[in-house]
C-alpha positions in Angstrom: -0.1 -0.2 -0.3 1.5 3.1 -1.0 0.3 6.8 0.5 -0.5 9.0 -2.4 -0.4 12.9 -1.9 -3.5 15.0 -1.8 -6.2 14.2 -4.1 -6.8 16.4 -7.0 -10.8 17.4 -7.4 -12.0 15.8 -9.9 -12.3 17.3 -13.4 -15.6 17.8 -13.8 -15.8 20.2 -10.5 -12.6 22.4 -11.9 -14.3 22.8 -15.4 -18.4 23.4 -13.5 -17.0 26.7 -11.3 -14.4 27.6 -14.4 -17.3 27.6 -17.1 -20.2 29.2 -15.6 -22.4 28.8 -18.7 -22.7 25.1 -17.5 -25.4 25.4 -15.0 -28.2 26.9 -16.1 -30.3 24.9 -16.1 -33.2 26.0 -13.3 -33.1 24.1 -10.0 -36.1 21.9 -10.0 -39.0 23.2 -7.3 -38.0 22.1 -3.5 -40.9 19.1 -2.5 -42.8 19.7 0.1 -42.5 17.3 3.3 -44.9 15.5 5.0 -48.1 17.0 6.4 -48.8 16.5 9.8 -52.0 14.1 10.2 -53.8 14.9 13.0 -56.6 12.6 12.7 -54.1 9.5 12.6 -51.4 11.0 15.2 -54.4 10.4 17.5 -55.9 7.2 16.4 -52.4 5.6 16.6 -52.2 7.2 20.3 -55.3 5.7 21.1 -54.4 2.3 20.0 -50.8 2.4 21.5 -53.0 3.5 25.5 -55.4 0.6 24.3 -51.8 -1.5 23.7 -50.1 -0.3 26.9 -53.0 -0.7 29.0 -53.7 -4.3 27.8 -49.9 -5.4 28.7 -50.8 -3.6 32.3 -53.9 -6.1 32.7 -52.2 -9.1 31.4 -49.1 -8.5 34.2 -51.8 -7.6 36.9 -53.6 -11.0 36.3 -51.1 -13.3 35.6 -47.6 -12.0 36.9 -48.4 -10.2 40.1 -50.2 -12.6 42.0 -47.2 -14.8 41.6 -44.5 -12.2 42.9 -46.4 -10.8 45.7 -47.5 -14.5 47.0 -51.3 -14.3 46.8 -52.7 -17.1 45.8 -54.8 -17.4 42.5 -55.5 -19.5 39.6 -51.9 -19.2 38.1 -50.4 -18.8 41.5 -48.3 -22.3 41.6 -49.3 -24.4 44.4 -47.5 -26.9 46.5 -49.2 -30.4 45.2 -51.7 -31.8 48.1 -50.3 -35.1 48.8 -53.5 -37.6 49.8 -54.1 -37.8 53.3 -53.9 -41.6 54.4 
């Protein structure tokens, strides 16, 4: 691998800078960005809130009782030994 000195600018750049007639084409119109859609934002926000609410409800009904020692339908209970 050899090191080269500072690279020279590309020939097209130097010619365009030296010749002002090259860039006479009109610039294209700038495109407008996305417009805000308030109804879509509100709908997605409500959907997100419902999803988070559903996750909280599932946590409270399944994991919370097990971690805090409450007896529930899903809590791991010790198997009952038959009394003889």
